[in-house]
C-alpha positions in Angstrom: -31.1 4.0 -3.4 -31.5 1.3 -0.7 -35.0 0.5 -1.9 -33.7 0.1 -5.5 -31.0 -2.3 -4.2 -33.7 -4.3 -2.3 -35.7 -4.6 -5.6 -32.6 -5.7 -7.5 -30.9 -8.0 -5.0 -33.6 -9.0 -2.5 -32.5 -10.5 0.8 -28.8 -9.7 0.2 -29.6 -6.0 1.0 -31.7 -6.8 4.1 -30.0 -6.7 7.6 -29.2 -10.4 7.3 -27.4 -10.1 3.9 -23.7 -9.8 3.2 -24.3 -6.8 0.9 -26.1 -5.0 3.7 -23.1 -5.5 6.0 -20.7 -4.2 3.3 -22.9 -1.1 2.8 -23.1 -0.4 6.5 -19.3 -0.8 6.8 -18.6 1.7 4.1 -21.2 4.1 5.4 -19.7 3.9 8.9 -16.3 4.6 7.5 -17.5 7.6 5.5 -19.1 9.0 8.7 -16.1 8.2 10.9 -13.7 10.1 8.6 -15.1 13.7 9.2 -15.6 12.9 12.9 -12.0 11.9 13.2 -10.9 15.1 11.4 -12.8 17.2 14.0 -10.4 15.7 16.5 -7.5 17.0 14.4 -6.5 13.4 13.5 -6.1 11.9 10.1 -9.5 10.8 8.7 -8.1 7.4 7.6 -7.9 6.4 11.3 -11.6 6.8 11.7 -12.2 4.6 8.6 -9.7 2.0 9.7 -11.1 1.7 13.2 -14.7 1.6 11.8 -13.7 -1.6 10.1 -11.9 -3.0 13.1 -14.8 -2.3 15.5 -17.5 -3.8 13.2 -15.4 -6.9 12.6 -14.5 -7.3 16.3 -18.1 -7.0 17.5 -19.2 -9.6 15.0 -21.3 -7.5 12.7 -19.2 -7.6 9.6 -18.6 -11.0 8.1 -19.0 -11.9 4.5 -18.6 -15.2 2.6 -18.8 -16.7 -0.9 -18.7 -14.3 -3.8 -18.6 -11.3 -1.5 -15.1 -12.2 -0.5 -14.0 -11.8 -4.1 -16.0 -8.5 -4.4 -14.3 -7.1 -1.3 -10.9 -8.1 -2.6 -11.5 -6.5 -6.0 -12.9 -3.3 -4.5 -9.8 -3.1 -2.3 -7.5 -3.6 -5.3 -9.5 -1.0 -7.3 -9.0 1.6 -4.6 -5.3 0.6 -4.5 -5.0 1.2 -8.2 -6.4 4.7 -7.9 -4.0 5.7 -5.2 -1.0 4.2 -7.0 -2.0 6.1 -10.2 -2.3 9.3 -8.1 1.2 8.5 -6.9 2.5 8.1 -10.4 0.9 11.3 -11.6 2.4 13.1 -8.6 6.0 12.2 -9.5 8.3 15.0 -10.8 10.6 13.6 -13.5 13.3 16.2 -13.0 13.5 15.6 -9.3 13.3 11.9 -9.8 16.3 11.9 -12.1 18.2 14.1 -9.6 17.4 11.8 -6.7 17.5 8.5 -8.5 20.3 7.0 -6.4 18.7 8.2 -3.2 15.4 6.6 -4.3 17.0 3.2 -4.9 18.8 3.4 -1.5 15.7 4.5 0.4 13.5 2.0 -1.4 15.6 -1.1 -0.8 18.0 -0.6 2.2 15.6 0.2 5.1 13.1 -2.5 3.9 15.8 -5.2 3.6 17.6 -4.4 6.9 14.3 -4.3 8.8 13.3 -7.7 7.4 16.7 -9.2 8.3 16.4 -7.8 11.8 13.0 -9.3 12.3 14.3 -12.6 10.9 17.3 -12.7 13.2 15.0 -12.1 16.2 12.6 -14.8 15.1 15.5 -17.3 14.6 17.7 -16.7 17.7 15.1 -15.7 20.2 12.0 -17.6 19.1 13.6 -20.6 17.5 11.9 -20.2 14.1 13.4 -21.8 10.9 15.1 -19.3 8.6 12.6 -19.5 5.8 9.6 -18.8 8.1 11.5 -16.0 9.8 12.3 -14.4 6.5 8.7 -14.7 5.4 7.7 -12.8 8.6 10.4 -10.2 8.1 9.6 -9.3 4.5 5.8 -9.3 5.3 6.2 -6.8 8.1 8.8 -4.5 6.4 6.5 -3.4 3.5 5.3 0.2 3.7 1.6 0.9 3.0 1.0 3.2 0.0 -2.6 3.5 1.2 -1.4 5.4 4.3 1.7 7.2 2.9 0.6 8.3 -0.5 -2.6 10.4 0.3 -0.7 12.4 3.1 2.3 13.0 0.9 0.2 14.1 -2.1 -1.7 16.5 0.2 1.6 18.0 1.5 2.9 18.2 -2.1 -0.1 20.1 -3.3 0.4 22.6 -0.4 4.1 23.0 -1.3 5.7 21.3 1.7 9.1 19.8 0.9 8.8 20.6 -2.8 11.9 22.7 -2.9 14.0 19.6 -2.3 11.6 17.1 -3.9 10.8 15.2 -0.7 7.3 14.1 -1.6 8.6 12.8 -5.0 11.5 11.0 -3.3 9.2 9.2 -0.8 6.5 8.4 -3.3 8.9 6.8 -5.7 10.8 4.9 -3.1 7.5 3.6 -1.6 6.8 1.6 -4.7 10.3 0.2 -4.8 10.0 -0.7 -1.1 6.8 -2.7 -1.7 8.2 -4.4 -4.8 11.2 -5.5 -2.8 9.1 -6.8 0.2 6.5 -8.5 -1.9 9.0 -10.2 -4.2 11.1 -11.5 -1.3 8.0 -12.6 0.7 6.8 -14.5 -2.4 10.2 -16.0 -2.9 10.7 -17.4 0.6 7.0 -18.5 1.0 7.4 -20.3 -2.3 10.5 -22.0 -1.2 8.7 -23.3 1.9 5.8 -24.9 0.0 7.3 -25.5 -3.4 8.9 -28.6 -4.7 9.7 -26.9 -8.0 12.9 -25.4 -9.5 14.9 -23.3 -7.0 16.4 -21.2 -9.9 12.9 -20.2 -11.0 12.0 -19.1 -7.5 15.1 -17.0 -7.1 14.5 -15.3 -10.4 10.9 -14.5 -9.6 11.6 -11.2 -7.9 13.8 -9.6 -10.6 11.5 -11.0 -13.3 8.5 -9.3 -11.7 10.4 -6.0 -11.5 11.4 -6.2 -15.2 7.8 -7.2 -16.3 6.3 -4.4 -14.2 8.7 -1.8 -15.7 8.4 -2.9 -19.3 4.7 -3.3 -19.4 4.2 0.0 -17.5 6.4 1.9 -19.9 4.7 0.5 -23.0 1.2 1.1 -21.9 2.2 4.5 -20.4 3.5 5.6 -23.9 0.3 4.4 -25.5 -1.8 6.2 -22.9 0.3 9.3 -23.2 -0.1 9.4 -27.0 -3.8 8.6 -27.5 -6.1 10.3 -27.9 -5.0 13.6 -29.4 -4.8 16.4 -26.9 -7.4 18.4 -28.9 -10.0 15.7 -28.6 -13.1 17.1 -26.7 -13.1 14.1 -24.4 -9.3 13.8 -24.0 -9.4 14.1 -20.2 -11.9 11.2 -19.8 -10.3 9.0 -22.5 -6.9 9.5 -21.0 -8.2 8.8 -17.5 -9.8 5.6 -18.8 -6.6 4.5 -20.6 -4.5 5.0 -17.5 -7.1 3.7 -15.1 -8.1 0.5 -16.9 -4.5 -0.2 -17.7 -3.5 0.1 -14.1 -6.4 -2.0 -12.9 -5.5 -4.7 -15.4 -1.9 -4.6 -14.1 -3.0 -4.9 -10.4 -5.6 -7.7 -11.0 -3.9 -9.5 -13.9 -0.3 -9.7 -12.8 -0.8 -12.4 -10.1 -2.9 -14.5 -12.6 -0.1 -14.1 -15.2 2.4 -15.5 -12.7 4.0 -12.2 -11.7 2.5 -11.5 -8.3 4.5 -8.4 -7.4 4.7 -6.7 -10.9 1.3 -5.1 -10.7 1.9 -2.1 -8.3 5.2 -1.1 -10.1 3.4 -1.3 -13.5 0.5 0.8 -12.3 2.8 3.6 -11.0 4.9 3.4 -14.1 1.9 3.7 -16.5 0.7 6.9 -14.7 4.2 8.4 -14.6 5.2 7.7 -18.2 1.8 8.9 -19.4 2.1 12.2 -17.5 5.6 12.7 -18.9 4.2 12.3 -22.4 1.4 14.7 -21.8 3.9 17.3 -20.4 5.9 17.1 -23.6 2.9 18.0 -25.6 3.0 21.6 -24.4 1.0 23.9 -22.1 -2.4 22.4 -23.2 -1.5 19.2 -21.3 -4.3 17.4 -19.6 -2.1 16.1 -16.8 -3.8 18.2 -14.1 -7.3 17.4 -15.2 -6.6 13.7 -15.3 -5.2 14.0 -11.8 -8.4 15.7 -10.7 -10.5 12.8 -12.1 -8.5 10.3 -10.0 -8.8 12.6 -6.9 -12.6 12.4 -7.2 -12.4 8.6 -7.6 -10.2 8.4 -4.6 -12.6 10.4 -2.4 -15.3 7.8 -3.4 -13.1 4.7 -2.9 -11.1 5.8 0.1 -13.6 4.8 2.8 -13.9 1.3 1.1 -10.2 0.7 1.1 -9.5 1.6 4.8 -12.8 0.1 6.0 -12.0 -3.2 4.3 -8.4 -3.2 5.6 -9.7 -2.5 9.1 -12.3 -5.3 8.7 -9.4 -7.8 8.2 -8.6 -7.3 11.9 -10.5 -9.2 14.6 -9.2 -8.2 18.0 -10.7 -11.2 19.6 -8.2 -13.6 17.9 -5.1 -11.8 19.2 -3.1 -14.1 21.5 -1.5 -12.2 24.5 1.8 -14.0 24.3 2.1 -13.4 20.6 1.1 -9.8 21.0 3.8 -9.3 23.6 6.7 -10.6 21.6 5.2 -9.2 18.4 5.1 -5.7 19.8 8.7 -6.0 20.9 9.8 -7.2 17.5 7.9 -4.5 15.7 9.2 -1.7 17.9 12.8 -2.9 17.6 12.5 -3.3 13.8 11.0 0.3 13.5 14.0 1.7 15.4 16.4 -0.1 13.1 14.4 1.3 10.1 14.7 4.8 11.4 18.4 4.5 11.8 18.9 3.0 8.3 16.8 5.8 6.8 19.0 8.4 8.5 22.1 6.7 7.2 20.7 6.3 3.7 19.7 10.0 3.5 23.1 11.4 4.7 24.6 13.4 1.8 21.2 13.8 0.1 21.0 17.5 0.9 18.3 17.1 3.6 18.5 18.7 7.1 17.7 16.7 10.2 14.1 17.8 10.3 13.5 16.6 6.8 15.3 13.3 7.4 13.1 12.8 10.5 10.0 13.4 8.5 11.0 10.8 5.9 11.6 8.4 8.8 8.0 9.1 10.0 6.6 8.6 6.5 8.5 5.3 6.3 6.7 3.7 9.3 3.1 2.8 8.5 2.1 -0.7 7.6 -1.4 -1.7 6.4 -2.2 -2.7 2.8 0.5 -5.3 2.0 0.1 -6.8 5.5 -3.7 -7.0 5.2 -3.5 -8.5 1.8 -0.7 -11.1 2.3 -0.8 -12.0 6.0 -3.6 -14.6 5.6 -1.7 -16.3 2.7 0.8 -18.5 4.8 -2.1 -19.7 7.0 -4.2 -20.6 4.0 -1.4 -22.5 2.4 -0.6 -24.4 5.6 -4.3 -25.4 6.0 -4.4 -26.7 2.5 -1.8 -29.4 3.3 -2.8 -32.9 4.2 -1.9 -33.6 7.0 -1.5 -30.1 8.5 1.9 -29.7 10.2 1.3 -28.4 13.7 4.5 -26.4 13.9 3.8 -24.7 10.5 0.2 -24.0 11.6 1.4 -22.3 14.8 3.9 -20.1 13.0 1.5 -19.1 10.2 -1.1 -18.2 12.9 1.5 -16.1 14.7 2.5 -14.4 11.4 -1.2 -13.3 10.9 -1.4 -12.0 14.5 1.8 -10.0 14.4 0.8 -8.6 11.0 -2.5 -7.4 12.5 -0.6 -5.9 15.4 1.8 -4.1 13.0 -1.2 -2.4 11.3 -2.6 -1.3 14.7 0.7 0.1 15.9 2.2 1.7 12.8 -0.8 3.0 10.8 -1.9 5.5 13.4 1.7 6.3 14.3 2.7 7.0 10.7 -0.5 8.8 9.7 -0.5 11.1 12.7 3.3 11.7 12.4 3.2 12.7 8.7 0.0 14.7 8.9 1.0 16.7 12.0 4.8 16.6 11.4 4.8 17.5 7.7 3.9 21.2 8.2 6.2 21.5 11.2 9.2 19.6 9.7 9.1 20.6 6.1 9.6 24.0 4.4 6.7 25.3 2.4 7.7 26.7 -1.0 6.6 30.3 -1.5 4.8 29.7 -4.8 2.7 26.8 -3.5 1.8 28.6 -0.3 0.4 31.5 -2.3 
């Protein structure tokens, strides 16, 4: 295969080429995953640290068109995991827990962001808008870390009797929508000279666009082709997959930057409900199997590319110190808010504690959005020194949040799930 790539792409696949560096990164991540599993740790940690190490030692660095290729591959992997999350939602449980989903999806995220902003304003002297940008960047939960672990626990029956995986999966999307919308709003207010009303309405508009477009294409994907079609599984997989990918890649270009993830999850969920109504011959399970295979292929790419965004050599000691303190304090606040939100939801203290653990990891949103403020500051002429300093610190603290919370959340949910959640008898057999 490598020889064929050399014939097709020439120097790009030799050790001096960017494509070669990408292939080595993915290969190292794929090898690191089973090695990490042998240590009884989540495989994603091996993939993540493979990217961090290769970036830090200076081996992995790409430029030009490969930056776009990496971004699109990362978005494609995110599409697959979000579709898996949508297919994994249980409609009956979702209706039963709808109010809890809204509370869990919005309250911990918002309170954590406000806590971070207060610390940045009163202890570090930051302006309110920059502090809120930092807060809503750091508060977003990573579906790339949360979703695979929860789907695994769901398949094994852990927490299914009370719909805990469905609760967290549904709330995860709402959490990210809230964080991304508010981040975009306040960042836009810093750099924009446009209409304030338009900026304020951006978040709600993105949510509405994501829901409506997701529902419409979900209905189409759930209705076509006919279930007796010999290729129904592959056609349905293509309908849902391509629709979700268009939502993820196309929403920012259409002016709705945070609508894509919600639309992607909604497409998969609505389509699966439509298939379920068609009777016992539904192809829902088989379609889920297709995306499980795709995820196994794309998983090393996603985590390796996220890890490769982190260069340990650029971390400033002073920023690391106060950043770690801010992150730790904010996580404690998030745990307390999660506990309060879930009171009265019918969960015992072990189950509430598990949801708190699942609500910790940061990775995808931070890796994708953290460089944006710095890029926008550097595009100004002249470049304001104070803004440049704050944007650089935002990037550093975002990297730090990934290093602290991704392993903590992944290990906590993987090890804590079987110990804190009850396994349903049917699934365990």
